[in-house]
PDB file of N, CA, C and O in Angstrom:
ATOM      1  N   MET A   1    -184.509  59.074 -50.535  1.00  0.00           N
ATOM      2  CA  MET A   1    -183.359  59.509 -51.311  1.00  0.00           C
ATOM      3  C   MET A   1    -183.319  61.039 -51.337  1.00  0.00           C
ATOM      4  O   MET A   1    -184.326  61.700 -51.590  1.00  0.00           O
ATOM      5  N   GLU A   2    -182.164  61.566 -51.077  1.00  0.00           N
ATOM      6  CA  GLU A   2    -181.975  63.010 -51.015  1.00  0.00           C
ATOM      7  C   GLU A   2    -181.959  63.611 -52.424  1.00  0.00           C
ATOM      8  O   GLU A   2    -181.326  63.068 -53.329  1.00  0.00           O
ATOM      9  N   THR A   3    -182.656  64.728 -52.599  1.00  0.00           N
ATOM     10  CA  THR A   3    -182.675  65.393 -53.896  1.00  0.00           C
ATOM     11  C   THR A   3    -181.365  66.144 -54.113  1.00  0.00           C
ATOM     12  O   THR A   3    -180.591  66.363 -53.180  1.00  0.00           O
ATOM     13  N   LEU A   4    -181.140  66.525 -55.345  1.00  0.00           N
ATOM     14  CA  LEU A   4    -179.937  67.286 -55.680  1.00  0.00           C
ATOM     15  C   LEU A   4    -179.897  68.593 -54.887  1.00  0.00           C
ATOM     16  O   LEU A   4    -178.844  68.986 -54.384  1.00  0.00           O
ATOM     17  N   LYS A   5    -181.028  69.253 -54.780  1.00  0.00           N
ATOM     18  CA  LYS A   5    -181.107  70.513 -54.039  1.00  0.00           C
ATOM     19  C   LYS A   5    -180.765  70.296 -52.569  1.00  0.00           C
ATOM     20  O   LYS A   5    -180.040  71.092 -51.972  1.00  0.00           O
ATOM     21  N   GLN A   6    -181.283  69.225 -51.992  1.00  0.00           N
ATOM     22  CA  GLN A   6    -180.990  68.936 -50.591  1.00  0.00           C
ATOM     23  C   GLN A   6    -179.504  68.622 -50.398  1.00  0.00           C
ATOM     24  O   GLN A   6    -178.892  69.054 -49.421  1.00  0.00           O
ATOM     25  N   SER A   7    -178.936  67.873 -51.333  1.00  0.00           N
ATOM     26  CA  SER A   7    -177.506  67.554 -51.256  1.00  0.00           C
ATOM     27  C   SER A   7    -176.665  68.822 -51.303  1.00  0.00           C
ATOM     28  O   SER A   7    -175.708  68.969 -50.544  1.00  0.00           O
ATOM     29  N   ALA A   8    -177.027  69.740 -52.202  1.00  0.00           N
ATOM     30  CA  ALA A   8    -176.280  70.995 -52.332  1.00  0.00           C
ATOM     31  C   ALA A   8    -176.381  71.832 -51.067  1.00  0.00           C
ATOM     32  O   ALA A   8    -175.380  72.363 -50.587  1.00  0.00           O
ATOM     33  N   ILE A   9    -177.576  71.948 -50.532  1.00  0.00           N
ATOM     34  CA  ILE A   9    -177.779  72.749 -49.313  1.00  0.00           C
ATOM     35  C   ILE A   9    -176.991  72.157 -48.161  1.00  0.00           C
ATOM     36  O   ILE A   9    -176.356  72.890 -47.403  1.00  0.00           O
ATOM     37  N   THR A  10    -177.023  70.837 -48.019  1.00  0.00           N
ATOM     38  CA  THR A  10    -176.290  70.177 -46.939  1.00  0.00           C
ATOM     39  C   THR A  10    -174.791  70.413 -47.077  1.00  0.00           C
ATOM     40  O   THR A  10    -174.116  70.764 -46.109  1.00  0.00           O
ATOM     41  N   ALA A  11    -174.279  70.217 -48.287  1.00  0.00           N
ATOM     42  CA  ALA A  11    -172.837  70.375 -48.515  1.00  0.00           C
ATOM     43  C   ALA A  11    -172.381  71.808 -48.287  1.00  0.00           C
ATOM     44  O   ALA A  11    -171.337  72.040 -47.678  1.00  0.00           O
ATOM     45  N   ILE A  12    -173.154  72.766 -48.770  1.00  0.00           N
ATOM     46  CA  ILE A  12    -172.791  74.173 -48.605  1.00  0.00           C
ATOM     47  C   ILE A  12    -172.871  74.580 -47.142  1.00  0.00           C
ATOM     48  O   ILE A  12    -172.038  75.352 -46.667  1.00  0.00           O
ATOM     49  N   SER A  13    -173.847  74.078 -46.435  1.00  0.00           N
ATOM     50  CA  SER A  13    -173.996  74.447 -45.019  1.00  0.00           C
ATOM     51  C   SER A  13    -172.852  73.893 -44.173  1.00  0.00           C
ATOM     52  O   SER A  13    -172.596  74.396 -43.080  1.00  0.00           O
ATOM     53  N   GLN A  14    -172.166  72.870 -44.661  1.00  0.00           N
ATOM     54  CA  GLN A  14    -171.035  72.303 -43.921  1.00  0.00           C
ATOM     55  C   GLN A  14    -169.725  73.046 -44.169  1.00  0.00           C
ATOM     56  O   GLN A  14    -168.726  72.785 -43.499  1.00  0.00           O
ATOM     57  N   LEU A  15    -169.726  73.965 -45.126  1.00  0.00           N
ATOM     58  CA  LEU A  15    -168.530  74.769 -45.375  1.00  0.00           C
ATOM     59  C   LEU A  15    -168.326  75.754 -44.223  1.00  0.00           C
ATOM     60  O   LEU A  15    -169.295  76.164 -43.585  1.00  0.00           O
ATOM     61  N   PRO A  16    -167.090  76.131 -43.956  1.00  0.00           N
ATOM     62  CA  PRO A  16    -166.851  77.120 -42.904  1.00  0.00           C
ATOM     63  C   PRO A  16    -167.405  78.491 -43.305  1.00  0.00           C
ATOM     64  O   PRO A  16    -167.613  78.759 -44.488  1.00  0.00           O
ATOM     65  N   ASP A  17    -167.637  79.341 -42.330  1.00  0.00           N
ATOM     66  CA  ASP A  17    -168.163  80.680 -42.597  1.00  0.00           C
ATOM     67  C   ASP A  17    -167.221  81.506 -43.469  1.00  0.00           C
ATOM     68  O   ASP A  17    -167.641  82.481 -44.091  1.00  0.00           O
ATOM     69  N   THR A  18    -165.960  81.119 -43.513  1.00  0.00           N
ATOM     70  CA  THR A  18    -164.973  81.858 -44.306  1.00  0.00           C
ATOM     71  C   THR A  18    -164.938  81.397 -45.766  1.00  0.00           C
ATOM     72  O   THR A  18    -164.135  81.903 -46.550  1.00  0.00           O
ATOM     73  N   ALA A  19    -165.794  80.449 -46.137  1.00  0.00           N
ATOM     74  CA  ALA A  19    -165.817  79.928 -47.506  1.00  0.00           C
ATOM     75  C   ALA A  19    -166.180  81.046 -48.488  1.00  0.00           C
ATOM     76  O   ALA A  19    -166.989  81.925 -48.192  1.00  0.00           O
ATOM     77  N   ASN A  20    -165.557  80.981 -49.654  1.00  0.00           N
ATOM     78  CA  ASN A  20    -165.864  81.971 -50.686  1.00  0.00           C
ATOM     79  C   ASN A  20    -166.634  81.297 -51.828  1.00  0.00           C
ATOM     80  O   ASN A  20    -166.936  80.106 -51.761  1.00  0.00           O
ATOM     81  N   ILE A  21    -166.940  82.048 -52.849  1.00  0.00           N
ATOM     82  CA  ILE A  21    -167.741  81.538 -53.959  1.00  0.00           C
ATOM     83  C   ILE A  21    -167.053  80.373 -54.653  1.00  0.00           C
ATOM     84  O   ILE A  21    -167.722  79.445 -55.108  1.00  0.00           O
ATOM     85  N   ASN A  22    -165.732  80.406 -54.741  1.00  0.00           N
ATOM     86  CA  ASN A  22    -165.004  79.303 -55.374  1.00  0.00           C
ATOM     87  C   ASN A  22    -165.158  78.005 -54.591  1.00  0.00           C
ATOM     88  O   ASN A  22    -165.261  76.932 -55.185  1.00  0.00           O
ATOM     89  N   ASP A  23    -165.176  78.095 -53.268  1.00  0.00           N
ATOM     90  CA  ASP A  23    -165.391  76.908 -52.436  1.00  0.00           C
ATOM     91  C   ASP A  23    -166.772  76.311 -52.705  1.00  0.00           C
ATOM     92  O   ASP A  23    -166.924  75.092 -52.784  1.00  0.00           O
ATOM     93  N   ILE A  24    -167.763  77.167 -52.842  1.00  0.00           N
ATOM     94  CA  ILE A  24    -169.128  76.715 -53.114  1.00  0.00           C
ATOM     95  C   ILE A  24    -169.204  76.072 -54.498  1.00  0.00           C
ATOM     96  O   ILE A  24    -169.859  75.043 -54.666  1.00  0.00           O
ATOM     97  N   ILE A  25    -168.550  76.663 -55.475  1.00  0.00           N
ATOM     98  CA  ILE A  25    -168.547  76.118 -56.832  1.00  0.00           C
ATOM     99  C   ILE A  25    -167.912  74.731 -56.841  1.00  0.00           C
ATOM    100  O   ILE A  25    -168.411  73.815 -57.496  1.00  0.00           O
ATOM    101  N   VAL A  26    -166.814  74.583 -56.114  1.00  0.00           N
ATOM    102  CA  VAL A  26    -166.148  73.278 -56.044  1.00  0.00           C
ATOM    103  C   VAL A  26    -167.078  72.230 -55.447  1.00  0.00           C
ATOM    104  O   VAL A  26    -167.164  71.115 -55.961  1.00  0.00           O
ATOM    105  N   VAL A  27    -167.765  72.572 -54.381  1.00  0.00           N
ATOM    106  CA  VAL A  27    -168.697  71.647 -53.739  1.00  0.00           C
ATOM    107  C   VAL A  27    -169.816  71.260 -54.701  1.00  0.00           C
ATOM    108  O   VAL A  27    -170.162  70.084 -54.811  1.00  0.00           O
ATOM    109  N   LEU A  28    -170.372  72.230 -55.386  1.00  0.00           N
ATOM    110  CA  LEU A  28    -171.448  71.948 -56.329  1.00  0.00           C
ATOM    111  C   LEU A  28    -170.958  71.077 -57.490  1.00  0.00           C
ATOM    112  O   LEU A  28    -171.674  70.187 -57.949  1.00  0.00           O
ATOM    113  N   TYR A  29    -169.758  71.335 -57.953  1.00  0.00           N
ATOM    114  CA  TYR A  29    -169.199  70.540 -59.036  1.00  0.00           C
ATOM    115  C   TYR A  29    -168.990  69.090 -58.588  1.00  0.00           C
ATOM    116  O   TYR A  29    -169.266  68.160 -59.346  1.00  0.00           O
ATOM    117  N   GLN A  30    -168.504  68.900 -57.359  1.00  0.00           N
ATOM    118  CA  GLN A  30    -168.304  67.549 -56.838  1.00  0.00           C
ATOM    119  C   GLN A  30    -169.626  66.801 -56.747  1.00  0.00           C
ATOM    120  O   GLN A  30    -169.693  65.619 -57.082  1.00  0.00           O
ATOM    121  N   ILE A  31    -170.666  67.472 -56.302  1.00  0.00           N
ATOM    122  CA  ILE A  31    -171.987  66.851 -56.218  1.00  0.00           C
ATOM    123  C   ILE A  31    -172.467  66.469 -57.613  1.00  0.00           C
ATOM    124  O   ILE A  31    -173.022  65.388 -57.807  1.00  0.00           O
ATOM    125  N   LYS A  32    -172.256  67.342 -58.571  1.00  0.00           N
ATOM    126  CA  LYS A  32    -172.661  67.069 -59.954  1.00  0.00           C
ATOM    127  C   LYS A  32    -171.979  65.812 -60.474  1.00  0.00           C
ATOM    128  O   LYS A  32    -172.631  64.940 -61.048  1.00  0.00           O
ATOM    129  N   ARG A  33    -170.665  65.716 -60.274  1.00  0.00           N
ATOM    130  CA  ARG A  33    -169.910  64.550 -60.745  1.00  0.00           C
ATOM    131  C   ARG A  33    -170.384  63.278 -60.037  1.00  0.00           C
ATOM    132  O   ARG A  33    -170.519  62.234 -60.675  1.00  0.00           O
ATOM    133  N   GLU A  34    -170.635  63.353 -58.741  1.00  0.00           N
ATOM    134  CA  GLU A  34    -171.104  62.182 -57.997  1.00  0.00           C
ATOM    135  C   GLU A  34    -172.450  61.711 -58.538  1.00  0.00           C
ATOM    136  O   GLU A  34    -172.665  60.511 -58.709  1.00  0.00           O
ATOM    137  N   LYS A  35    -173.346  62.641 -58.805  1.00  0.00           N
ATOM    138  CA  LYS A  35    -174.666  62.294 -59.339  1.00  0.00           C
ATOM    139  C   LYS A  35    -174.551  61.680 -60.730  1.00  0.00           C
ATOM    140  O   LYS A  35    -175.283  60.744 -61.051  1.00  0.00           O
ATOM    141  N   GLU A  36    -173.641  62.192 -61.560  1.00  0.00           N
ATOM    142  CA  GLU A  36    -173.453  61.637 -62.900  1.00  0.00           C
ATOM    143  C   GLU A  36    -172.962  60.200 -62.823  1.00  0.00           C
ATOM    144  O   GLU A  36    -173.420  59.342 -63.578  1.00  0.00           O
ATOM    145  N   ILE A  37    -172.033  59.937 -61.914  1.00  0.00           N
ATOM    146  CA  ILE A  37    -171.491  58.588 -61.767  1.00  0.00           C
ATOM    147  C   ILE A  37    -172.569  57.634 -61.256  1.00  0.00           C
ATOM    148  O   ILE A  37    -172.675  56.505 -61.735  1.00  0.00           O
ATOM    149  N   VAL A  38    -173.356  58.075 -60.299  1.00  0.00           N
ATOM    150  CA  VAL A  38    -174.422  57.245 -59.742  1.00  0.00           C
ATOM    151  C   VAL A  38    -175.482  56.949 -60.790  1.00  0.00           C
ATOM    152  O   VAL A  38    -176.028  55.846 -60.814  1.00  0.00           O
ATOM    153  N   ASN A  39    -175.784  57.905 -61.653  1.00  0.00           N
ATOM    154  CA  ASN A  39    -176.838  57.752 -62.646  1.00  0.00           C
ATOM    155  C   ASN A  39    -176.455  56.851 -63.819  1.00  0.00           C
ATOM    156  O   ASN A  39    -177.326  56.450 -64.591  1.00  0.00           O
ATOM    157  N   GLN A  40    -175.188  56.531 -63.966  1.00  0.00           N
ATOM    158  CA  GLN A  40    -174.771  55.677 -65.068  1.00  0.00           C
ATOM    159  C   GLN A  40    -175.159  54.229 -64.772  1.00  0.00           C
ATOM    160  O   GLN A  40    -175.109  53.785 -63.625  1.00  0.00           O
ATOM    161  N   THR A  41    -175.535  53.520 -65.791  1.00  0.00           N
ATOM    162  CA  THR A  41    -175.927  52.126 -65.603  1.00  0.00           C
ATOM    163  C   THR A  41    -174.700  51.252 -65.461  1.00  0.00           C
ATOM    164  O   THR A  41    -173.615  51.606 -65.923  1.00  0.00           O
ATOM    165  N   GLU A  42    -174.877  50.106 -64.818  1.00  0.00           N
ATOM    166  CA  GLU A  42    -173.754  49.201 -64.584  1.00  0.00           C
ATOM    167  C   GLU A  42    -173.228  48.593 -65.868  1.00  0.00           C
ATOM    168  O   GLU A  42    -172.041  48.275 -65.946  1.00  0.00           O
ATOM    169  N   ASP A  43    -174.073  48.419 -66.885  1.00  0.00           N
ATOM    170  CA  ASP A  43    -173.616  47.804 -68.123  1.00  0.00           C
ATOM    171  C   ASP A  43    -172.864  48.786 -69.015  1.00  0.00           C
ATOM    172  O   ASP A  43    -172.369  48.393 -70.071  1.00  0.00           O
ATOM    173  N   LYS A  44    -172.769  50.035 -68.623  1.00  0.00           N
ATOM    174  CA  LYS A  44    -172.006  51.021 -69.382  1.00  0.00           C
ATOM    175  C   LYS A  44    -170.772  51.390 -68.567  1.00  0.00           C
ATOM    176  O   LYS A  44    -170.863  52.215 -67.657  1.00  0.00           O
ATOM    177  N   PRO A  45    -169.623  50.796 -68.874  1.00  0.00           N
ATOM    178  CA  PRO A  45    -168.424  51.076 -68.086  1.00  0.00           C
ATOM    179  C   PRO A  45    -167.963  52.531 -68.226  1.00  0.00           C
ATOM    180  O   PRO A  45    -168.158  53.163 -69.265  1.00  0.00           O
ATOM    181  N   VAL A  46    -167.360  53.035 -67.178  1.00  0.00           N
ATOM    182  CA  VAL A  46    -166.848  54.401 -67.158  1.00  0.00           C
ATOM    183  C   VAL A  46    -165.328  54.326 -67.240  1.00  0.00           C
ATOM    184  O   VAL A  46    -164.689  53.642 -66.440  1.00  0.00           O
ATOM    185  N   SER A  47    -164.760  55.027 -68.202  1.00  0.00           N
ATOM    186  CA  SER A  47    -163.306  55.011 -68.353  1.00  0.00           C
ATOM    187  C   SER A  47    -162.667  56.040 -67.420  1.00  0.00           C
ATOM    188  O   SER A  47    -163.332  56.941 -66.909  1.00  0.00           O
ATOM    189  N   CYS A  48    -161.391  55.884 -67.218  1.00  0.00           N
ATOM    190  CA  CYS A  48    -160.629  56.847 -66.422  1.00  0.00           C
ATOM    191  C   CYS A  48    -160.699  58.215 -67.098  1.00  0.00           C
ATOM    192  O   CYS A  48    -160.808  59.240 -66.426  1.00  0.00           O
ATOM    193  N   TYR A  49    -160.636  58.226 -68.428  1.00  0.00           N
ATOM    194  CA  TYR A  49    -160.741  59.480 -69.172  1.00  0.00           C
ATOM    195  C   TYR A  49    -162.070  60.180 -68.880  1.00  0.00           C
ATOM    196  O   TYR A  49    -162.094  61.388 -68.641  1.00  0.00           O
ATOM    197  N   ASP A  50    -163.185  59.422 -68.898  1.00  0.00           N
ATOM    198  CA  ASP A  50    -164.490  60.022 -68.637  1.00  0.00           C
ATOM    199  C   ASP A  50    -164.533  60.692 -67.267  1.00  0.00           C
ATOM    200  O   ASP A  50    -165.126  61.760 -67.111  1.00  0.00           O
ATOM    201  N   LEU A  51    -163.904  60.064 -66.279  1.00  0.00           N
ATOM    202  CA  LEU A  51    -163.902  60.626 -64.931  1.00  0.00           C
ATOM    203  C   LEU A  51    -162.991  61.841 -64.807  1.00  0.00           C
ATOM    204  O   LEU A  51    -163.251  62.735 -64.001  1.00  0.00           O
ATOM    205  N   ALA A  52    -161.922  61.879 -65.604  1.00  0.00           N
ATOM    206  CA  ALA A  52    -160.926  62.945 -65.466  1.00  0.00           C
ATOM    207  C   ALA A  52    -161.001  64.018 -66.545  1.00  0.00           C
ATOM    208  O   ALA A  52    -160.253  64.993 -66.479  1.00  0.00           O
ATOM    209  N   LYS A  53    -161.881  63.872 -67.541  1.00  0.00           N
ATOM    210  CA  LYS A  53    -161.853  64.771 -68.700  1.00  0.00           C
ATOM    211  C   LYS A  53    -162.061  66.240 -68.339  1.00  0.00           C
ATOM    212  O   LYS A  53    -161.536  67.111 -69.032  1.00  0.00           O
ATOM    213  N   ASP A  54    -162.803  66.540 -67.288  1.00  0.00           N
ATOM    214  CA  ASP A  54    -163.019  67.932 -66.908  1.00  0.00           C
ATOM    215  C   ASP A  54    -161.776  68.560 -66.280  1.00  0.00           C
ATOM    216  O   ASP A  54    -161.676  69.782 -66.175  1.00  0.00           O
ATOM    217  N   TYR A  55    -160.831  67.715 -65.865  1.00  0.00           N
ATOM    218  CA  TYR A  55    -159.618  68.220 -65.223  1.00  0.00           C
ATOM    219  C   TYR A  55    -158.433  68.267 -66.175  1.00  0.00           C
ATOM    220  O   TYR A  55    -157.409  68.867 -65.852  1.00  0.00           O
ATOM    221  N   ILE A  56    -158.555  67.642 -67.346  1.00  0.00           N
ATOM    222  CA  ILE A  56    -157.453  67.609 -68.300  1.00  0.00           C
ATOM    223  C   ILE A  56    -157.179  69.029 -68.805  1.00  0.00           C
ATOM    224  O   ILE A  56    -158.071  69.706 -69.317  1.00  0.00           O
ATOM    225  N   GLY A  57    -155.934  69.458 -68.650  1.00  0.00           N
ATOM    226  CA  GLY A  57    -155.538  70.783 -69.105  1.00  0.00           C
ATOM    227  C   GLY A  57    -155.859  71.907 -68.136  1.00  0.00           C
ATOM    228  O   GLY A  57    -155.738  73.078 -68.497  1.00  0.00           O
ATOM    229  N   CYS A  58    -156.266  71.582 -66.912  1.00  0.00           N
ATOM    230  CA  CYS A  58    -156.667  72.634 -65.973  1.00  0.00           C
ATOM    231  C   CYS A  58    -155.480  73.219 -65.205  1.00  0.00           C
ATOM    232  O   CYS A  58    -155.648  74.201 -64.481  1.00  0.00           O
ATOM    233  N   ILE A  59    -154.291  72.643 -65.345  1.00  0.00           N
ATOM    234  CA  ILE A  59    -153.115  73.199 -64.688  1.00  0.00           C
ATOM    235  C   ILE A  59    -152.061  73.508 -65.745  1.00  0.00           C
ATOM    236  O   ILE A  59    -152.076  72.944 -66.839  1.00  0.00           O
ATOM    237  N   GLU A  60    -151.163  74.397 -65.407  1.00  0.00           N
ATOM    238  CA  GLU A  60    -150.113  74.769 -66.338  1.00  0.00           C
ATOM    239  C   GLU A  60    -148.888  73.915 -66.097  1.00  0.00           C
ATOM    240  O   GLU A  60    -148.619  73.492 -64.973  1.00  0.00           O
ATOM    241  N   GLY A  61    -148.162  73.671 -67.145  1.00  0.00           N
ATOM    242  CA  GLY A  61    -146.943  72.887 -67.058  1.00  0.00           C
ATOM    243  C   GLY A  61    -146.610  72.310 -68.410  1.00  0.00           C
ATOM    244  O   GLY A  61    -147.302  72.574 -69.393  1.00  0.00           O
ATOM    245  N   PRO A  62    -145.555  71.523 -68.465  1.00  0.00           N
ATOM    246  CA  PRO A  62    -145.205  70.909 -69.743  1.00  0.00           C
ATOM    247  C   PRO A  62    -146.329  69.985 -70.203  1.00  0.00           C
ATOM    248  O   PRO A  62    -146.995  69.351 -69.384  1.00  0.00           O
ATOM    249  N   GLU A  63    -146.533  69.915 -71.498  1.00  0.00           N
ATOM    250  CA  GLU A  63    -147.631  69.111 -72.033  1.00  0.00           C
ATOM    251  C   GLU A  63    -147.453  67.632 -71.738  1.00  0.00           C
ATOM    252  O   GLU A  63    -148.412  66.960 -71.357  1.00  0.00           O
ATOM    253  N   ASP A  64    -146.240  67.111 -71.908  1.00  0.00           N
ATOM    254  CA  ASP A  64    -146.005  65.693 -71.705  1.00  0.00           C
ATOM    255  C   ASP A  64    -144.624  65.509 -71.100  1.00  0.00           C
ATOM    256  O   ASP A  64    -143.611  65.675 -71.779  1.00  0.00           O
ATOM    257  N   LEU A  65    -144.589  65.171 -69.838  1.00  0.00           N
ATOM    258  CA  LEU A  65    -143.311  65.035 -69.145  1.00  0.00           C
ATOM    259  C   LEU A  65    -142.447  63.937 -69.741  1.00  0.00           C
ATOM    260  O   LEU A  65    -141.221  63.997 -69.643  1.00  0.00           O
ATOM    261  N   SER A  66    -143.054  62.954 -70.347  1.00  0.00           N
ATOM    262  CA  SER A  66    -142.284  61.815 -70.855  1.00  0.00           C
ATOM    263  C   SER A  66    -141.484  62.152 -72.104  1.00  0.00           C
ATOM    264  O   SER A  66    -140.600  61.383 -72.482  1.00  0.00           O
ATOM    265  N   THR A  67    -141.759  63.263 -72.752  1.00  0.00           N
ATOM    266  CA  THR A  67    -141.065  63.582 -73.997  1.00  0.00           C
ATOM    267  C   THR A  67    -139.717  64.253 -73.775  1.00  0.00           C
ATOM    268  O   THR A  67    -138.918  64.342 -74.707  1.00  0.00           O
ATOM    269  N   ASN A  68    -139.449  64.722 -72.574  1.00  0.00           N
ATOM    270  CA  ASN A  68    -138.180  65.383 -72.292  1.00  0.00           C
ATOM    271  C   ASN A  68    -137.536  64.668 -71.111  1.00  0.00           C
ATOM    272  O   ASN A  68    -138.026  64.743 -69.985  1.00  0.00           O
ATOM    273  N   LYS A  69    -136.441  63.980 -71.380  1.00  0.00           N
ATOM    274  CA  LYS A  69    -135.797  63.183 -70.335  1.00  0.00           C
ATOM    275  C   LYS A  69    -135.324  64.031 -69.160  1.00  0.00           C
ATOM    276  O   LYS A  69    -135.161  63.510 -68.057  1.00  0.00           O
ATOM    277  N   ALA A  70    -135.101  65.328 -69.373  1.00  0.00           N
ATOM    278  CA  ALA A  70    -134.660  66.189 -68.281  1.00  0.00           C
ATOM    279  C   ALA A  70    -135.719  66.256 -67.178  1.00  0.00           C
ATOM    280  O   ALA A  70    -135.384  66.395 -66.002  1.00  0.00           O
ATOM    281  N   TYR A  71    -136.994  66.155 -67.558  1.00  0.00           N
ATOM    282  CA  TYR A  71    -138.062  66.189 -66.562  1.00  0.00           C
ATOM    283  C   TYR A  71    -138.081  64.923 -65.709  1.00  0.00           C
ATOM    284  O   TYR A  71    -138.606  64.928 -64.595  1.00  0.00           O
ATOM    285  N   MET A  72    -137.518  63.860 -66.224  1.00  0.00           N
ATOM    286  CA  MET A  72    -137.558  62.587 -65.535  1.00  0.00           C
ATOM    287  C   MET A  72    -136.300  62.296 -64.721  1.00  0.00           C
ATOM    288  O   MET A  72    -136.174  61.222 -64.134  1.00  0.00           O
ATOM    289  N   GLU A  73    -135.372  63.246 -64.684  1.00  0.00           N
ATOM    290  CA  GLU A  73    -134.139  63.054 -63.908  1.00  0.00           C
ATOM    291  C   GLU A  73    -134.502  62.833 -62.449  1.00  0.00           C
ATOM    292  O   GLU A  73    -135.368  63.510 -61.895  1.00  0.00           O
ATOM    293  N   GLY A  74    -133.826  61.874 -61.845  1.00  0.00           N
ATOM    294  CA  GLY A  74    -134.064  61.570 -60.438  1.00  0.00           C
ATOM    295  C   GLY A  74    -135.171  60.539 -60.221  1.00  0.00           C
ATOM    296  O   GLY A  74    -135.484  60.195 -59.081  1.00  0.00           O
ATOM    297  N   PHE A  75    -135.760  60.048 -61.303  1.00  0.00           N
ATOM    298  CA  PHE A  75    -136.810  59.040 -61.184  1.00  0.00           C
ATOM    299  C   PHE A  75    -136.326  57.691 -61.703  1.00  0.00           C
ATOM    300  O   PHE A  75    -137.130  56.860 -62.126  1.00  0.00           O
ATOM    301  N   GLY A  76    -135.001  57.470 -61.669  1.00  0.00           N
ATOM    302  CA  GLY A  76    -134.441  56.188 -62.076  1.00  0.00           C
ATOM    303  C   GLY A  76    -134.222  56.027 -63.557  1.00  0.00           C
ATOM    304  O   GLY A  76    -133.939  54.925 -64.025  1.00  0.00           O
ATOM    305  N   LEU A  77    -134.345  57.103 -64.302  1.00  0.00           N
ATOM    306  CA  LEU A  77    -134.128  56.999 -65.747  1.00  0.00           C
ATOM    307  C   LEU A  77    -132.791  57.559 -66.134  1.00  0.00           C
ATOM    308  O   LEU A  77    -132.438  57.556 -67.313  1.00  0.00           O
TER     309      LEU A  77
END
């Protein structure tokens, strides 16, 4: 079984030479999330919220598209 350090080194070494620090951070974060999911026991279910909670609020935009019908124009409403 590959260690966390080995996984990180492998993933980073596969990045192109033009990769910047943000690319490396993204790779490390993905490895972290994968390890967390693998380490959870089968009898403890993982919710969609648990998987997405680190991404909630990470982009700008309206808080809830469903509250303003103008945002839903063209989607059959």
